[in-house]
N, C-alpha and C positions, 0 to 999 in steps of 0.2 A: 502495500501503498505507500509504503515511503519513496518507493521507487514514481512512482510512479503521480504524485505531490510533485519529485522533484523534477521529474519533467517539464509540470504545470508550468512547475516555480523558472527555472530554464528560457521555454516557449517565449514565456510571457512577458521573461525581462529581454528577450529579444527583440521583439517584439513593440516592445515600446520603445528604447532605443532606440531601433528601427526609424518610426514619427518622428525626432526630436532632429537629425540629421537632416532631410528636405523643408527644415523651419531655418535649420542654420544656412542653407542653399537660398530658400529663396527672398533673402534679405535685401534691396533693393538698393540698390548702387544710383546716391541721386545723380537728381535730374535737377534739369531745366524749360522753362516754354521755349523755344526753339520758331515764330512767326513766318511764315514766308512756306513753308516746307510740306506742309501735312495735302500728300495729294484727297482729288473730289474725295468724301469721306471717309476720312480717314483721318479726321481733324482730333484732339484728347479732348475739348471740355466745348464749353462756350465762343461764340465768338467775342472777339474786343466790344464787336461794338453792339453785341446785341439782340444779333437779328436771331438768334436761335441761341437753348439751352443747353445743349444735350450735345456730344460723346459720337462719330458718327452724322452728321447732321449738313456737313461744310459738301457747296455746290459748287463750286469753282477749286480746279488746283491749286494750288502754292498762292490762294491770298493772303495777302498781308495784315490781315483780319482772326484769323486762323493757326490756328498754334496743333504744336505738335511735342507731346514729352520727350524728350534727346537726354540719352548721357548726359551730366554737367563735363562744360568746357566742348564740347560737340556738333553747338548751330551756325557757329560763325566757322565748321570745314568746311558742313556742306550749304553754304551758302544762304546760310537766315538773317534774322533777325535777334534780336534781344526783347527788343520793339512790336509794338501792331507800328503797320501804314498803312496806307490806302495802297488799293488798286495790286497786278500781279503782281508774284518778285518779279523782278525782269536778267535775277543772275541764273534761273531757273527757265532750263527749253522741256518744255514737258509738254 
């Protein structure tokens, strides 16, 4: 009887410890809002000018009022802007 209980205890411990590993790996890296890089329907949240208030609702690709969350420090490398702007991003051909 003790062997069965020990087996369940070991299995439970292994199972419980495996749930802790993905939580550590799932920690989010710092991000920043990058305007003018989101394709139509791929924005992260509300538009800067208040046209809509939900993710995935942008109608125009690379709109300067729409942002996408990107890894911190990568926005300008993607030809985006850290601040909203009027019009479509002229730096991105799409």
